[in-house]
C-alpha positions in Angstrom: 4.0 28.3 25.6 2.9 24.7 25.9 1.1 23.1 23.0 -2.6 22.5 23.1 -3.2 18.8 23.7 -5.6 17.0 21.4 -6.6 13.7 23.1 -8.7 11.3 21.1 -11.1 10.2 23.8 -13.5 13.2 23.5 -13.5 12.8 19.7 -14.3 9.1 20.0 -17.0 9.7 22.6 -18.7 12.3 20.2 -18.6 9.8 17.3 -20.0 6.9 19.4 -22.7 9.2 20.8 -23.7 10.1 17.3 -24.1 6.4 16.4 -26.6 5.7 19.2 -29.8 6.9 17.5 -28.7 5.2 14.2 -28.2 1.9 16.1 -31.6 2.3 17.7 -33.2 2.9 14.2 -31.6 -0.3 13.0 -32.8 -2.3 15.9 -36.3 -0.8 15.5 -36.2 -1.9 11.8 -35.4 -5.5 13.0 -31.7 -5.4 12.2 -29.3 -5.4 15.2 -25.9 -4.5 13.7 -23.3 -7.3 13.8 -19.5 -7.0 13.9 -17.8 -10.3 13.2 -14.2 -10.9 14.2 -11.6 -13.4 13.1 -8.4 -14.1 15.1 -5.7 -16.4 13.8 -3.0 -17.5 16.3 -2.2 -16.7 19.9 -0.8 -13.2 19.8 -1.7 -11.7 23.2 -1.9 -8.1 21.9 -4.2 -9.2 19.1 -6.4 -11.2 21.4 -6.6 -8.1 23.7 -7.7 -5.9 20.8 -10.4 -8.4 19.9 -11.7 -8.5 23.5 -11.7 -4.7 23.6 -13.7 -4.5 20.4 -16.1 -7.2 21.5 -16.7 -5.3 24.8 -17.4 -2.1 22.9 -19.7 -3.9 20.5 -21.7 -5.3 23.5 -21.9 -1.8 25.0 -23.2 -0.3 21.8 -25.8 -3.1 21.2 -24.0 -5.0 18.5 -23.9 -8.8 18.1 -20.3 -9.9 17.8 -19.8 -13.4 16.3 -16.2 -14.5 16.6 -14.0 -17.2 15.0 -10.7 -18.0 16.7 -8.3 -20.2 14.7 -5.2 -21.7 16.3 -1.5 -21.0 15.7 -1.3 -23.9 13.2 -4.3 -22.8 11.1 -3.9 -23.2 7.4 -4.7 -20.7 4.6 -7.7 -22.9 3.8 -8.9 -22.6 7.4 -8.7 -18.8 7.2 -10.4 -18.6 3.9 -13.2 -20.8 5.2 -13.6 -18.5 8.2 -13.8 -15.5 5.9 -16.4 -17.2 3.7 -18.4 -18.0 6.8 -18.5 -14.4 7.8 -19.3 -13.3 4.3 -22.3 -15.5 4.2 -23.6 -14.8 7.8 -26.8 -12.8 7.7 -26.2 -11.5 11.2 -22.8 -10.1 10.3 -22.7 -6.6 8.7 -19.0 -5.9 9.1 -15.9 -8.1 9.6 -12.6 -7.5 11.3 -9.8 -9.8 10.2 -7.2 -9.2 12.9 -3.6 -8.5 11.8 -0.9 -9.8 12.2 -1.5 -13.4 11.4 1.0 -16.3 11.8 3.7 -16.5 9.1 2.1 -19.3 7.1 -1.0 -17.2 6.4 -1.2 -14.9 3.4 -3.1 -12.0 5.0 -3.5 -10.1 1.7 -5.1 -13.2 0.1 -7.5 -13.5 3.0 -8.3 -9.8 2.8 -9.1 -10.2 -0.9 -11.5 -13.0 -0.1 -13.5 -10.7 2.2 -16.7 -9.2 1.0 -15.7 -5.5 0.4 -19.0 -4.2 1.8 -18.3 -6.0 5.1 -14.6 -4.8 5.3 -14.8 -2.8 8.5 -11.2 -1.6 8.2 -11.7 -0.2 4.8 -8.5 -1.8 3.5 -9.8 -4.1 0.8 -8.5 -3.0 -2.7 -12.1 -2.3 -3.8 -12.5 0.1 -0.9 -9.2 1.8 -1.5 -10.4 2.3 -5.1 -13.7 3.7 -3.8 -11.7 6.1 -1.7 -9.5 7.2 -4.6 -12.6 7.8 -6.7 -14.6 9.5 -4.0 -17.2 6.8 -4.0 -19.2 5.7 -0.9 -17.7 2.8 1.1 -15.8 1.9 4.3 -13.0 4.4 4.9 -9.7 3.2 6.6 -10.3 3.8 10.3 -7.1 5.5 11.4 -7.1 8.1 8.5 -10.9 8.8 9.1 -10.2 9.1 12.8 -7.4 11.7 12.2 -9.8 13.7 10.0 -12.4 13.6 12.8 -9.8 14.6 15.4 -8.7 17.6 13.4 -12.3 18.7 12.8 -13.2 18.2 16.5 -10.4 20.6 17.6 -11.2 23.0 14.8 -7.8 22.8 13.2 -8.1 24.6 9.8 -7.4 22.2 7.0 -9.1 23.5 3.9 -6.6 25.3 1.7 -3.8 24.6 4.2 -0.6 22.6 3.6 -0.6 19.2 5.2 2.5 17.1 5.2 2.2 13.3 5.9 5.4 11.6 6.9 4.9 8.0 5.7 3.3 6.3 2.7 2.0 3.1 4.1 -1.2 1.5 2.7 -3.0 1.5 6.1 -2.4 5.2 7.0 -0.2 7.5 4.9 -1.6 6.8 1.4 -5.3 6.6 2.3 -5.0 9.7 4.6 -3.5 11.7 1.7 -6.5 10.7 -0.5 -9.0 11.6 2.3 -7.6 15.0 3.2 -7.3 16.1 -0.4 -11.0 15.5 -1.1 -13.3 18.5 -1.5 -15.0 18.6 1.9 -15.0 21.3 4.7 -12.9 19.1 7.0 -10.4 18.2 4.2 -9.7 20.1 0.9 -6.0 20.4 1.8 -2.8 20.7 -0.2 -1.3 17.4 0.8 2.3 16.4 0.5 3.5 12.8 1.2 7.1 12.3 2.2 9.0 9.3 3.5 12.4 8.1 4.6 13.4 7.7 1.0 13.3 11.5 0.6 16.7 12.8 2.0 15.4 16.3 2.6 12.0 15.3 4.0 12.3 17.8 6.9 12.2 20.7 4.4 8.6 19.7 3.7 7.6 19.2 7.3 9.0 22.6 8.3 6.8 24.4 5.8 3.6 22.6 6.6 0.7 23.9 8.7 -0.1 20.4 9.8 2.3 17.5 10.1 1.1 13.9 10.5 3.7 11.3 11.4 2.8 7.9 10.0 6.0 5.9 9.7 6.3 3.5 12.6 9.9 4.7 13.4 10.1 5.8 17.1 11.0 9.4 17.6 11.6 10.2 13.9 9.8 13.5 14.1 11.8 16.0 16.2 11.5 19.7 17.1 14.0 20.7 14.5 11.8 19.2 11.8 8.9 21.6 12.7 8.0 25.3 12.4 6.8 26.8 15.7 3.0 26.8 16.1 2.4 23.8 13.7 -0.2 21.2 14.4 1.3 17.7 15.0 -0.6 14.4 14.9 1.2 11.2 15.8 -0.3 8.4 13.8 2.6 5.9 13.7 3.8 3.7 16.6 5.9 0.7 17.2 5.8 -1.6 20.2 8.8 -2.8 22.2 7.3 -5.6 24.2 4.3 -3.8 25.9 6.0 -0.4 25.6 4.5 2.0 23.0 7.0 4.0 21.0 5.4 6.9 19.0 6.9 8.5 15.9 6.7 11.9 17.5 9.5 12.8 20.0 8.0 14.2 23.2 10.1 17.4 22.8 7.9 18.4 19.9 5.4 19.6 22.5 7.7 22.6 23.1 7.4 23.7 19.4 3.9 22.7 18.3 0.9 24.9 18.7 -1.3 21.8 19.0 -0.3 18.1 19.3 -1.8 14.7 20.0 -0.6 13.1 23.3 1.9 10.2 23.2 -0.8 7.8 24.5 -4.6 8.2 23.9 -4.3 10.3 20.7 -5.3 8.6 17.5 -6.0 5.2 19.0 -9.5 5.9 20.5 -10.6 7.6 17.3 -9.6 4.6 15.2 -11.9 2.3 17.3 -14.8 4.8 17.1 -14.5 5.1 13.3 -14.4 1.3 13.0 -17.8 1.2 14.7 -19.1 4.0 12.4 -18.0 1.8 9.4 -19.9 -1.1 11.0 -23.1 1.0 11.5 -22.9 2.3 7.9 -22.5 -1.3 6.6 -25.6 -2.4 8.6 -27.6 0.6 7.3 -26.6 -0.2 3.7 -27.7 -3.8 4.1 -31.0 -2.7 5.8 -31.7 -0.1 3.1 -31.6 2.7 5.7 -30.2 6.1 4.6 -27.6 7.5 7.1 
C-alpha cells in the first residue's frame, strides 16, 4: 500500500490564513509588521530566497526593508547593517541570509542581532528560551515540522520519535520542541547521527522518523519499520538539483511520508512569518 503523502503547502496555507486577522489587528493599531532582510554577497540561490520572502511579505501586508551588501563586504559592514535593522522602528523581525561570503563570521553577526528580532529563532538567547520553555522565536524548520505532523494528525504525544541528525538549525532544536509538554509534542525523542554506528536500530523502532542530516539518500527502506511516519527535513543541493535525505524507495515502507519536493520547505516559510507577526505583536503590546 502506498504511503500517505504529507505535502507542506496545505499546512503553510493554514498557518498563513491564521495570521491574516492578526496582521489586520496590528495595522488597525497603527503598526504594520515589518520583516527586514540582509543579503551579503551574490549567491543566486540566496538572492532568490530573499525575493521569495519579500514577495510573500508584500502579499501579507508587511513592509520589507532590505540591505544588500556586496561580495567584498567586511565584517564591519555586516555588523553595521545588523545594527541598522536592530534600531529601525519599522522592522519587527530580521532575516540575516545564510550562507555569507567566507570573510564573514556569520555567528558573530547573529550574536549582534537583537534576539527579539531574530526571525529564524537561531540566536543563542532564543535557543536558550526554547530549552527552558520560555516565549520567543522558535526555529522555523522545527516549528514547521511540528505544525505539519499536527496538521496530518500524526500521533506524537507519548510516541517514540527518532531524529537522524543533531545540527543546531534542525535536529537539536526539534528534539527540544517535540519533547515539550504540549498536545502536538510530548514525545519520547531520540537523537542519533552518523557517529552512532548502529543508528538504524533506533530508527527501526520509532513511530516517527525525521531525517535531518543533509546526506542525500541516507535514510533507506531497510532503516524503517513498515507503517512508520517519515519526515524529510535535511537536503543538499547539487547545482540546482535538490537531493533529500530520504531515499524515494522509503515510500514503499512508510505509512505516511513527506514528498521529496514541497514537504518541509513551505512550512518553514510560513512559520518564519508567524515568528515575524509574533515579534510585531510583542513590540505593539498586543496579546496573540
